Backbone as JSON, one array per atom type, in Angstrom:
{
  "sequence": "LPNSGHGSHGRNSFDPTDIYGYTAESLSKAVMDGITDLYYTVQFENDPEFATEAAHNIYVTDTLDATRFNLSTYKPTRVKIGEKSVELTGDKIFVTTVDMRPEINAIAQVEGTFDQSTGIAKWNISSLDPMTMEPTDDPMDGVLPVNSNGNGIGEVSYNISLKPNLAHGTEINNRAGIVFDTNETIMTPTWTNIIDRIAPESHVADVRMLNDSTATVHIEATDELSGPWRYNVRS",
  "N": [[45.97, 34.17, -64.81], [49.18, 35.45, -64.37], [52.36, 34.26, -65.47], [54.79, 33.43, -63.21], [57.47, 35.5, -63.06], [59.77, 34.38, -61.77], [60.54, 31.8, -61.16], [61.41, 30.24, -59.17], [61.3, 31.4, -56.77], [58.56, 31.82, -56.59], [57.16, 33.77, -57.34], [55.84, 37.0, -58.85], [55.74, 39.64, -61.21], [53.31, 42.05, -62.01], [51.26, 43.43, -64.91], [49.68, 46.17, -65.91], [48.68, 48.29, -68.5], [48.47, 51.27, -70.13], [47.98, 53.77, -72.82], [48.71, 56.96, -74.25], [47.74, 59.73, -75.97], [47.87, 62.45, -79.13], [46.06, 65.01, -77.81], [44.04, 67.79, -78.54], [44.09, 71.3, -77.28], [41.6, 71.77, -76.34], [40.84, 69.34, -75.76], [40.17, 67.4, -77.03], [40.0, 64.83, -79.51], [39.87, 64.7, -82.14], [42.21, 65.8, -84.57], [42.76, 68.39, -86.15], [42.97, 70.37, -89.16], [45.82, 71.18, -90.57], [47.53, 70.3, -88.42], [50.19, 68.02, -87.97], [52.06, 66.61, -86.75], [51.97, 64.02, -84.07], [52.08, 62.7, -80.97], [53.05, 60.16, -78.58], [52.51, 58.36, -75.36], [53.5, 55.17, -74.19], [52.19, 53.78, -71.23], [53.31, 51.52, -68.4], [52.38, 49.75, -65.38], [53.95, 47.87, -62.18], [51.88, 46.17, -60.84], [50.11, 46.87, -57.65], [47.9, 45.36, -56.99], [48.18, 42.89, -57.5], [51.15, 42.31, -58.05], [53.92, 40.62, -57.03], [56.65, 40.94, -56.6], [59.59, 42.66, -58.01], [59.91, 43.95, -61.4], [61.96, 42.99, -63.5], [62.71, 42.78, -66.46], [61.58, 44.14, -69.12], [59.54, 44.87, -71.52], [58.32, 46.72, -74.31], [56.45, 47.02, -77.28], [55.15, 48.41, -80.29], [53.48, 48.73, -83.05], [53.56, 50.69, -85.69], [51.01, 52.21, -87.76], [51.66, 51.77, -91.22], [50.1, 52.99, -93.23], [49.26, 55.13, -92.15], [51.08, 56.95, -91.02], [53.99, 58.82, -91.34], [56.6, 56.49, -91.79], [59.2, 57.23, -91.68], [59.83, 59.47, -89.69], [59.59, 58.77, -87.26], [60.49, 59.33, -84.0], [62.06, 58.6, -81.11], [61.49, 60.23, -77.46], [61.52, 59.97, -74.58], [62.26, 58.32, -71.66], [60.89, 56.76, -69.03], [61.22, 55.75, -65.59], [59.94, 54.45, -62.66], [60.75, 57.16, -60.63], [62.91, 58.19, -61.73], [64.0, 59.58, -64.93], [64.95, 60.08, -68.41], [65.84, 61.87, -71.12], [65.71, 61.61, -74.47], [67.68, 61.35, -77.45], [66.5, 61.29, -79.75], [67.45, 59.55, -81.72], [66.62, 57.26, -83.91], [67.63, 54.41, -83.18], [69.01, 53.08, -80.1], [70.96, 53.04, -77.09], [70.94, 53.25, -73.6], [71.58, 53.86, -70.24], [69.87, 54.19, -66.76], [70.45, 55.19, -63.91], [69.4, 53.59, -60.99], [69.85, 54.01, -58.55], [69.6, 55.45, -55.41], [67.64, 54.36, -54.39], [66.96, 51.59, -55.62], [68.75, 49.04, -55.97], [70.14, 48.85, -58.61], [70.96, 49.21, -62.21], [69.21, 50.45, -64.69], [69.02, 49.53, -67.83], [68.32, 50.68, -71.12], [67.03, 49.66, -74.34], [66.54, 50.83, -77.36], [64.79, 50.0, -80.71], [63.61, 50.59, -83.94], [62.4, 49.19, -86.84], [61.93, 50.42, -89.8], [60.58, 49.22, -92.17], [58.63, 47.87, -91.27], [57.16, 49.61, -89.44], [57.74, 48.79, -86.89], [58.34, 49.36, -83.29], [60.44, 49.26, -80.44], [61.2, 48.87, -77.14], [63.35, 47.69, -74.96], [63.76, 46.82, -71.8], [66.11, 46.54, -69.31], [67.23, 45.16, -65.9], [70.16, 45.92, -64.52], [73.15, 44.67, -62.37], [74.82, 46.91, -60.5], [77.67, 46.56, -59.9], [78.71, 44.35, -61.29], [77.33, 44.6, -64.02], [75.89, 42.75, -64.94], [73.15, 41.06, -65.55], [70.57, 41.53, -62.98], [69.91, 39.2, -59.98], [68.53, 39.18, -57.63], [65.23, 38.83, -56.71], [63.96, 41.46, -55.46], [65.26, 43.75, -56.45], [64.66, 44.28, -59.27], [64.14, 47.15, -61.69], [61.72, 47.9, -61.57], [59.82, 48.44, -59.24], [57.2, 47.0, -57.17], [54.39, 48.58, -57.45], [54.21, 51.96, -55.44], [53.3, 54.97, -54.68], [53.77, 55.83, -57.07], [56.44, 54.95, -57.54], [56.34, 52.41, -59.04], [55.83, 52.73, -61.3], [56.13, 53.06, -65.0], [57.16, 54.52, -68.32], [57.33, 54.87, -72.08], [58.22, 57.49, -74.56], [57.01, 58.89, -77.63], [57.68, 60.84, -80.8], [55.87, 61.19, -83.96], [54.99, 61.7, -87.43], [52.18, 62.56, -89.24], [50.95, 60.75, -92.33], [50.78, 62.82, -95.13], [47.57, 64.41, -96.47], [45.62, 63.0, -95.57], [42.48, 61.79, -95.35], [38.9, 63.59, -94.5], [38.07, 62.59, -91.11], [39.21, 59.92, -91.21], [40.68, 57.44, -89.26], [43.04, 57.5, -86.84], [44.7, 55.01, -85.14], [46.22, 53.27, -82.47], [48.16, 51.13, -80.38], [49.8, 49.29, -78.04], [52.05, 46.69, -77.1], [52.9, 45.23, -73.8], [55.19, 43.44, -71.98], [56.32, 41.93, -68.96], [58.97, 40.37, -67.26], [58.64, 36.97, -67.8], [55.79, 37.09, -68.37], [52.63, 36.98, -69.76], [51.66, 38.52, -72.81], [50.56, 42.27, -72.61], [48.23, 43.82, -73.79], [47.81, 47.64, -74.36], [44.86, 49.97, -74.3], [43.39, 51.05, -77.01], [44.18, 53.93, -78.44], [42.77, 56.4, -80.21], [42.77, 58.7, -82.61], [41.3, 61.29, -84.86], [41.1, 62.25, -88.16], [40.24, 65.68, -88.94], [38.81, 67.87, -91.22], [37.08, 69.56, -92.02], [36.47, 72.46, -91.35], [35.17, 74.69, -88.34], [31.61, 75.98, -88.11], [30.02, 78.93, -87.35], [27.77, 81.53, -86.36], [26.46, 84.64, -85.48], [23.02, 84.63, -83.69], [20.96, 85.88, -82.33], [21.04, 89.37, -81.11], [20.81, 91.33, -78.65], [19.96, 94.73, -77.18], [20.68, 95.99, -74.27], [21.41, 98.68, -73.38], [22.55, 101.6, -74.06], [25.12, 100.91, -74.39], [25.21, 98.26, -73.87], [25.1, 94.87, -75.01], [23.53, 91.84, -75.36], [24.61, 88.67, -76.75], [23.92, 86.23, -79.06], [25.23, 83.22, -79.77], [25.94, 80.59, -82.05], [27.31, 77.77, -82.98], [28.58, 75.27, -85.1], [30.71, 71.95, -85.26], [31.51, 69.19, -86.98], [33.26, 67.26, -85.99], [35.44, 67.96, -83.98], [33.8, 69.41, -82.19], [32.44, 72.92, -81.01], [34.47, 75.03, -79.44], [35.7, 77.41, -78.33], [35.12, 80.73, -78.49], [35.71, 83.71, -81.03], [35.23, 87.1, -80.6], [34.88, 89.66, -82.47], [34.91, 92.81, -82.94]],
  "CA": [[46.97, 34.7, -64.17], [50.31, 35.78, -64.93], [53.13, 33.4, -65.35], [55.86, 33.95, -62.46], [58.95, 36.08, -63.26], [61.06, 33.99, -61.23], [59.56, 30.67, -60.52], [61.87, 29.84, -58.04], [60.79, 32.05, -55.9], [56.97, 31.66, -56.24], [56.74, 35.39, -57.05], [55.7, 37.39, -59.84], [55.18, 40.98, -61.31], [52.19, 41.84, -63.34], [51.51, 44.81, -65.83], [48.25, 46.74, -66.22], [49.06, 49.09, -69.18], [47.69, 52.26, -70.7], [48.51, 54.58, -74.03], [48.12, 58.42, -74.22], [48.34, 60.39, -77.39], [47.53, 63.64, -79.45], [45.1, 65.43, -77.81], [44.08, 68.89, -78.35], [43.92, 72.4, -76.59], [39.82, 71.82, -76.08], [40.75, 67.67, -74.92], [39.13, 66.6, -78.08], [41.04, 63.59, -80.07], [40.02, 65.35, -83.11], [43.29, 65.97, -85.38], [42.59, 69.86, -86.91], [43.79, 70.49, -90.49], [47.21, 71.84, -90.29], [48.36, 69.61, -87.63], [50.67, 66.97, -88.81], [52.4, 65.78, -85.71], [51.48, 63.67, -83.13], [52.78, 61.73, -79.86], [52.57, 58.59, -77.67], [53.18, 58.1, -74.41], [52.91, 54.11, -73.23], [52.56, 53.79, -69.74], [53.03, 50.27, -67.51], [52.51, 49.8, -64.18], [53.95, 47.19, -61.47], [50.17, 46.41, -60.08], [50.34, 46.1, -56.4], [47.01, 44.48, -56.28], [48.59, 41.37, -58.0], [52.29, 41.72, -58.29], [54.58, 40.56, -55.64], [58.03, 41.22, -56.89], [59.87, 43.9, -58.96], [59.75, 43.73, -62.64], [63.34, 42.93, -63.97], [62.95, 43.26, -67.75], [60.36, 44.89, -69.53], [59.67, 44.93, -73.44], [57.11, 47.01, -75.27], [56.42, 46.72, -78.57], [54.39, 49.09, -80.77], [53.72, 48.54, -84.53], [52.82, 51.81, -86.25], [50.4, 51.75, -89.17], [52.35, 52.48, -92.26], [49.1, 53.64, -93.95], [48.44, 56.41, -91.41], [52.25, 57.62, -89.94], [55.33, 58.84, -92.22], [57.44, 56.09, -90.67], [60.47, 57.94, -91.31], [59.65, 60.76, -88.91], [59.72, 57.89, -85.97], [61.42, 59.82, -83.03], [61.59, 58.43, -79.29], [62.01, 61.33, -76.88], [61.63, 60.18, -73.23], [62.01, 56.91, -70.95], [60.65, 57.2, -67.21], [61.21, 54.36, -65.02], [59.49, 54.96, -61.49], [60.82, 58.56, -60.43], [63.9, 58.62, -62.88], [63.51, 59.75, -66.47], [65.77, 60.22, -69.24], [65.53, 62.5, -72.19], [66.64, 60.73, -75.63], [68.29, 62.46, -78.71], [65.66, 61.06, -80.98], [67.67, 58.29, -82.46], [65.75, 55.42, -83.9], [68.21, 52.76, -82.48], [69.67, 53.84, -79.2], [71.05, 52.39, -75.87], [71.11, 54.17, -72.53], [71.41, 53.64, -68.84], [69.37, 55.08, -65.91], [70.88, 55.02, -62.61], [68.27, 53.58, -60.3], [70.38, 53.82, -57.07], [70.09, 54.69, -54.3], [66.1, 53.29, -53.88], [67.06, 50.52, -56.27], [70.55, 48.61, -56.31], [70.06, 48.49, -60.06], [70.84, 50.24, -63.54], [68.36, 50.15, -65.93], [69.61, 49.53, -69.33], [67.23, 50.84, -72.02], [67.58, 49.56, -76.01], [65.64, 51.18, -78.48], [64.77, 49.83, -82.0], [62.75, 50.81, -84.66], [62.64, 48.9, -88.04], [61.14, 51.38, -90.75], [60.15, 48.72, -93.28], [57.34, 47.23, -90.84], [56.61, 50.33, -88.32], [57.5, 48.14, -85.55], [58.9, 50.01, -82.33], [60.62, 48.25, -79.52], [62.04, 49.34, -76.59], [63.65, 46.64, -73.88], [64.33, 47.52, -70.42], [66.72, 45.29, -68.65], [68.16, 45.28, -64.78], [71.81, 45.44, -64.32], [73.82, 44.94, -61.11], [75.8, 47.96, -60.65], [79.06, 46.39, -59.79], [79.04, 43.62, -62.47], [76.55, 45.17, -65.31], [74.86, 41.46, -65.73], [71.3, 40.91, -64.96], [70.38, 41.11, -61.68], [69.14, 37.95, -59.84], [68.01, 39.48, -56.54], [64.06, 39.31, -56.88], [63.44, 42.86, -55.33], [66.55, 44.37, -57.4], [64.31, 44.74, -60.44], [63.86, 47.9, -62.04], [60.15, 48.59, -61.7], [59.32, 47.91, -57.93], [55.75, 46.49, -56.84], [53.93, 50.26, -57.27], [53.73, 52.42, -54.57], [53.17, 56.22, -54.85], [54.03, 56.03, -58.37], [57.72, 54.54, -57.95], [56.33, 51.26, -59.76], [55.03, 53.36, -62.93], [57.11, 53.6, -66.2], [56.3, 54.87, -69.33], [58.02, 55.45, -72.97], [57.45, 58.05, -75.68], [57.93, 59.39, -78.84], [56.66, 61.81, -81.47], [56.06, 60.74, -85.17], [54.38, 62.69, -88.34], [50.99, 61.69, -90.15], [51.17, 61.04, -93.9], [49.82, 63.91, -95.52], [46.29, 64.37, -97.48], [44.65, 61.71, -94.84], [40.74, 62.03, -95.44], [38.54, 63.81, -93.27], [37.09, 60.91, -90.99], [40.03, 58.96, -91.03], [40.85, 57.03, -87.72], [44.68, 56.76, -86.44], [44.42, 53.78, -83.87], [47.98, 53.03, -82.12], [48.46, 50.58, -78.98], [51.14, 48.68, -77.6], [51.93, 45.94, -75.85], [54.1, 45.19, -72.69], [55.65, 42.25, -71.37], [56.99, 41.76, -67.92], [59.69, 39.0, -67.19], [58.25, 36.01, -68.65], [54.67, 36.92, -68.42], [52.23, 36.96, -71.53], [51.77, 40.27, -73.15], [49.15, 42.29, -72.07], [47.95, 45.11, -74.58], [46.93, 48.89, -73.89], [43.7, 50.24, -74.86], [43.67, 51.44, -78.64], [44.21, 55.41, -78.54], [42.16, 56.7, -81.48], [42.42, 60.22, -82.92], [40.36, 61.07, -86.14], [41.18, 63.55, -89.18], [38.82, 66.95, -88.98], [39.45, 68.33, -92.07], [36.18, 70.4, -92.12], [36.43, 74.04, -90.24], [33.44, 74.88, -87.72], [30.93, 77.32, -88.71], [29.5, 79.74, -86.64], [27.15, 82.88, -87.1], [24.98, 85.49, -84.67], [21.85, 84.11, -83.9], [20.53, 87.13, -81.91], [21.76, 90.47, -80.14], [19.64, 92.14, -78.05], [20.42, 96.04, -76.86], [20.34, 96.19, -72.99], [20.95, 99.56, -72.92], [23.08, 102.25, -74.92], [26.39, 100.5, -74.44], [25.83, 96.99, -73.48], [24.12, 94.3, -75.78], [23.8, 90.25, -74.98], [24.84, 88.4, -78.32], [24.18, 84.69, -78.58], [26.04, 82.57, -81.05], [25.68, 79.44, -82.48], [28.29, 77.1, -83.83], [28.53, 73.51, -85.17], [31.69, 71.61, -85.84], [31.14, 67.76, -86.69], [34.28, 66.17, -85.37], [36.04, 68.58, -82.69], [33.04, 70.11, -81.32], [32.59, 74.37, -80.58], [35.0, 75.21, -77.86], [36.21, 78.93, -77.81], [34.63, 81.82, -79.43], [36.66, 84.92, -80.75], [34.17, 87.86, -81.03], [35.66, 90.82, -83.01], [33.84, 94.33, -82.93]],
  "C": [[48.12, 34.82, -64.58], [51.64, 34.31, -64.53], [54.29, 34.07, -64.24], [57.2, 34.46, -63.3], [59.73, 35.2, -62.88], [60.61, 32.73, -60.52], [59.9, 30.24, -59.6], [61.47, 30.23, -56.83], [59.33, 32.35, -55.29], [56.63, 33.0, -56.08], [56.29, 35.71, -58.62], [55.5, 39.1, -60.02], [54.11, 41.03, -62.63], [52.02, 43.59, -63.82], [49.82, 45.03, -66.17], [48.93, 47.96, -67.33], [47.84, 50.0, -69.68], [48.69, 52.87, -72.07], [47.75, 55.98, -73.82], [48.64, 58.77, -75.68], [47.92, 61.8, -77.69], [46.59, 63.9, -78.57], [45.08, 67.12, -77.47], [44.07, 69.83, -77.3], [42.29, 71.9, -75.63], [39.79, 70.18, -75.62], [40.35, 67.13, -75.99], [40.67, 65.72, -78.74], [41.14, 64.09, -81.39], [41.6, 65.69, -83.8], [42.91, 67.13, -86.27], [43.29, 69.84, -88.02], [44.78, 71.33, -90.1], [48.0, 71.17, -88.98], [48.62, 68.25, -88.1], [51.42, 66.18, -87.54], [51.81, 65.27, -84.67], [52.37, 62.99, -82.15], [51.97, 61.23, -79.06], [53.18, 58.79, -76.78], [52.48, 56.33, -73.82], [53.2, 53.8, -72.07], [52.31, 51.8, -69.35], [53.24, 50.65, -66.01], [52.98, 48.03, -63.38], [53.0, 47.08, -60.42], [50.3, 46.06, -58.61], [49.44, 45.3, -55.88], [47.12, 42.97, -56.95], [50.38, 40.96, -58.08], [52.91, 41.52, -56.74], [56.29, 41.14, -55.7], [58.65, 42.4, -57.66], [59.95, 43.45, -60.5], [61.42, 43.86, -63.26], [63.59, 43.14, -65.45], [61.43, 43.27, -67.95], [60.44, 45.32, -70.85], [58.01, 45.47, -73.88], [57.48, 47.22, -76.6], [54.98, 47.87, -79.16], [54.6, 49.24, -82.23], [52.59, 49.76, -84.81], [52.45, 51.51, -87.57], [51.03, 52.61, -90.44], [51.12, 53.38, -93.12], [48.7, 55.52, -93.54], [49.74, 57.15, -91.37], [53.67, 57.38, -91.42], [56.2, 58.19, -91.02], [58.64, 56.6, -90.57], [60.74, 59.01, -90.14], [59.6, 60.25, -87.27], [60.55, 58.74, -84.91], [61.31, 59.6, -81.53], [62.33, 59.38, -78.62], [62.0, 61.25, -75.19], [61.63, 58.57, -72.65], [61.65, 57.51, -69.35], [60.62, 55.49, -66.66], [61.08, 54.74, -63.47], [59.81, 56.76, -61.61], [62.3, 59.13, -61.23], [63.46, 58.8, -64.14], [64.91, 60.03, -66.99], [65.56, 60.9, -70.69], [66.14, 62.25, -73.4], [66.67, 61.87, -76.84], [67.52, 62.25, -79.8], [66.12, 59.85, -82.16], [66.86, 57.07, -82.35], [66.38, 54.12, -83.23], [68.95, 53.49, -81.48], [69.81, 52.54, -77.89], [71.55, 53.02, -75.04], [70.81, 53.72, -71.52], [70.75, 54.55, -68.05], [69.76, 54.27, -64.65], [69.86, 54.56, -61.82], [68.51, 53.76, -58.94], [69.76, 55.53, -56.53], [68.86, 54.31, -53.76], [66.42, 52.24, -54.73], [68.37, 50.24, -56.55], [70.24, 48.29, -57.92], [70.16, 49.45, -61.13], [70.18, 49.51, -64.15], [68.77, 50.71, -67.1], [67.98, 49.48, -70.57], [67.94, 50.61, -74.07], [66.27, 49.88, -76.32], [65.9, 50.8, -79.79], [63.81, 50.1, -82.73], [63.14, 50.29, -86.3], [61.19, 49.56, -88.94], [60.51, 50.49, -91.66], [58.78, 48.23, -92.79], [56.92, 48.4, -89.81], [56.77, 49.64, -87.02], [58.44, 48.87, -84.59], [59.4, 49.57, -81.03], [61.34, 48.91, -78.52], [62.01, 48.36, -74.65], [64.54, 47.43, -72.77], [64.7, 46.54, -69.34], [67.42, 45.65, -66.94], [69.39, 44.76, -64.59], [72.46, 45.64, -62.92], [74.95, 45.86, -61.41], [77.35, 47.75, -60.64], [79.51, 45.26, -61.0], [78.55, 43.9, -63.89], [76.07, 43.87, -65.63], [73.95, 41.85, -65.11], [71.57, 40.28, -63.58], [69.72, 39.78, -61.13], [68.49, 38.1, -58.22], [66.56, 39.67, -56.85], [63.46, 40.52, -56.48], [64.69, 44.06, -56.1], [65.98, 44.86, -58.77], [64.09, 46.29, -60.3], [62.73, 48.89, -61.24], [59.72, 47.64, -60.52], [57.51, 47.43, -58.01], [55.57, 48.36, -56.3], [53.6, 50.73, -55.58], [54.06, 54.03, -54.24], [53.9, 56.53, -56.23], [55.47, 55.33, -58.7], [57.74, 53.2, -58.89], [55.36, 51.6, -61.11], [56.34, 53.3, -64.17], [56.45, 54.37, -67.4], [57.62, 55.33, -70.78], [57.45, 56.39, -73.75], [57.92, 58.36, -76.61], [56.94, 60.18, -79.46], [56.83, 60.93, -83.24], [55.03, 61.81, -85.92], [53.13, 61.85, -88.77], [51.36, 61.85, -91.37], [50.47, 62.55, -94.23], [48.88, 63.82, -96.6], [45.38, 63.25, -96.56], [43.03, 62.4, -95.02], [40.44, 62.66, -94.35], [37.69, 62.65, -93.14], [38.12, 60.13, -90.87], [40.58, 58.76, -89.59], [42.41, 56.74, -87.49], [44.45, 55.98, -85.32], [46.33, 53.43, -83.83], [47.22, 52.47, -80.79], [49.73, 49.79, -78.96], [50.85, 47.43, -77.27], [53.16, 45.5, -74.95], [53.84, 43.64, -72.15], [56.52, 42.39, -70.01], [57.47, 40.53, -67.72], [59.24, 38.27, -68.26], [56.85, 35.64, -68.39], [54.04, 37.1, -69.8], [52.01, 38.58, -71.58], [50.49, 40.55, -72.64], [49.3, 43.75, -73.1], [47.56, 46.47, -74.01], [45.89, 48.81, -74.66], [44.0, 50.71, -76.06], [43.07, 53.11, -78.29], [43.67, 55.61, -80.07], [42.29, 58.3, -81.47], [41.82, 60.01, -84.45], [40.85, 62.43, -86.84], [40.13, 64.52, -88.98], [39.83, 67.88, -90.01], [38.32, 69.66, -92.59], [36.13, 71.33, -91.13], [35.04, 74.39, -89.89], [33.13, 76.01, -88.4], [30.45, 78.37, -87.45], [28.82, 81.03, -87.19], [25.97, 83.43, -85.71], [24.02, 85.23, -84.84], [20.74, 85.2, -83.48], [21.17, 88.07, -81.29], [20.39, 91.17, -79.81], [20.34, 93.25, -77.13], [19.88, 96.26, -75.02], [20.0, 97.65, -72.43], [22.06, 100.19, -73.94], [24.78, 101.75, -75.28], [26.45, 99.24, -73.86], [24.61, 96.29, -74.17], [24.75, 92.92, -75.13], [23.68, 89.75, -76.52], [24.76, 86.64, -77.98], [24.67, 84.11, -80.14], [26.25, 81.36, -81.19], [26.7, 78.74, -83.23], [28.22, 75.66, -83.85], [30.31, 73.03, -85.39], [31.67, 69.82, -85.65], [32.13, 66.74, -86.13], [34.48, 66.57, -83.85], [34.78, 69.26, -81.69], [33.19, 71.79, -81.13], [32.97, 73.8, -79.29], [35.38, 76.65, -77.35], [35.78, 79.47, -78.89], [35.25, 82.95, -79.7], [35.4, 85.74, -81.21], [35.28, 89.02, -81.58], [35.07, 92.3, -83.25], [34.21, 94.58, -84.4]]
}
């Protein structure tokens, strides 16, 4: 069980996590030849099944693999906290605020950092009192309430480019860790993309004339990783 975020109140916030990344139009996770830019969203929820109070401090850490990514291209793009969101400028190091009022009497301060030498990206989200801009002390004035209809779900998103010339079949694995208040770190599942350098192959297997103007055409196609998805037939 998680530790209490505010032990004197005997309450806790609780965090299930997830991560979403690049997906092709076909919904495949294979990265076709020519695709260089990936995107990720790390999601966290103050789970109503376990949590009894709002989360006051949220820490997200994602270590990006320097053998797979061009770390210089890391670009944070968006932060979403409950129903409020802010688009970011792409600066690797930033501080921004999100006014959670009137639903929550708090200001969310978001600090983002990125260490290009290690690939470690961090987002720290803290709850501040709107009047004093000091940390909130009311258990229910945290910026991420116990989830009800999506108000207790948050996200951080970023873009990053792949290193060139990754071999066919190379796996791109990514996951992040999230901490609510003083709880233990909870890791997201691992999101895996795979480099697909081999183009699909197709051929007409059979043509049957139904009449002078109509024919049925049977096409067979193979693709090792992505799988056939759409056919373009030209006369």
